[in-house]
N, C-alpha and C positions, 0 to 999 in steps of 0.2 A: 182817491179821486179828489181833486180840489177844483172848485168852480168859483169864478170871479165874474161878478155881473157889473156892468158899467153902462152908461148912457142916460141915465135918469137926469132929471132937471126940472126947472120950473118954466112951463109954457102956458099959452092962452088957450081957451077952448077953440077947438077947430084946427089946432096945429098938429104937427107930427113929431114923433120921436122914434129914435132907434136904439133899442136896447141890445147889447151883446153880452153873451155868456162864453167866457173862454174857460175850456176844460183842460186840465193837465193831470198827469199821474196815470193815464189810461188812454188808450187810442180812442179817438172820438168816435169812430164807427162802431165801437163796442157798446155804446152808451144810448139808451132811449132817454129823452130829454123832455123836460117840461118847464113851463112858467106858471108861477103863481103870484098872487098878489094879496096884501093884507092892509086893510085900512084900519085906523084906530078904532078899537071896540068892536071889530067885525072878525069873524072867522077867515082863515086863509081860504081863497077862492082860486079856482082853476082857471087860467087864462088860455094856455095853448100847450099842446104836446106834439112831438114829432118822433117818428120811428128812427132806428139807427141810421138808415141811409136816406131818410127824407121822403120815402115813398108814401107814408101815411101821416096825415096831420089832423089834429082834433083842436076844437076852439070851444070856449065857454059861450053860452048863448048870447051874452051881451057883447061879445067881441067879434062875432061873425061878421064878415064883410068890412070890417074897419082894421083888424089886427091880421098880420101874416107872419107866420113862423117859418123859418128856413134854416138850413145848416150848411156849413162848408166843412167836410171832415178833413180836408188838407190843411185848413188852418185851426182845427179843433175849436171851432166856434159854432154857436147857435144865435141866430138873429131874430128879434121880436120887432117887427116893424109896425108901429102903431100910428094910425092916421085918424083924422076927425075926432081927436080927443075931447073927452067931456069931463066936467068937474068930478063926476063920479068915478072916473078913472084915477083919481088921486089914491096912491097907496105905496107901499113899499113893495117892489117886485123882486121876486126870488127866482133864480132858476134851480133846477133840480135834475138829477140823474139816477138811473139805475142800469145795471147790466142785464137784469132779467125782467122781461114783461111777457107774462103768459096771455094767451088770448082772453082769459077771464079776468085780467088785472086791468082795471081801468087807468088810462092816462091821467083821468081827472081827480084821482084820489091822492092827497099828499102821501098817505101810508104806502103808495106803490113805489116810492122813490127812497133810495139809500143815501144819497148825497145831496147837500144843499149848499148855495152860495150865500153870501153874506147879506144880499139885498141891495137895491138901488132905489132911491126915493124919487118918484114921480109925482109932481104936484101940478094940477092943472087949474088955472084961475078962470073964473067965468066972468 
């Protein structure tokens, strides 16, 4: 599975960005997907996760109400819509995927995922 993240950039606080993760090498509907981010000097942080057909979504606490994760399996893409961006959202954003997600496996843990994209930089100026 190859994952390609795009859509990052430099924006001002309060602006919006739309990140896209394109998956290849496997049918998108076979993949549980997630977004993580990592700021310099900090651990990788869970942003959002979505089940194979999009029926279940999860969000990190600081993203709830501002970020929305969705997917289009016909296009093999997962989208992270980010609104009301803050300076603390500045980080490299990574998409991740796995084919197996047990009930006891949290979407929020990096170790739950087998495949990772290369990351896209999001910089929010205050």
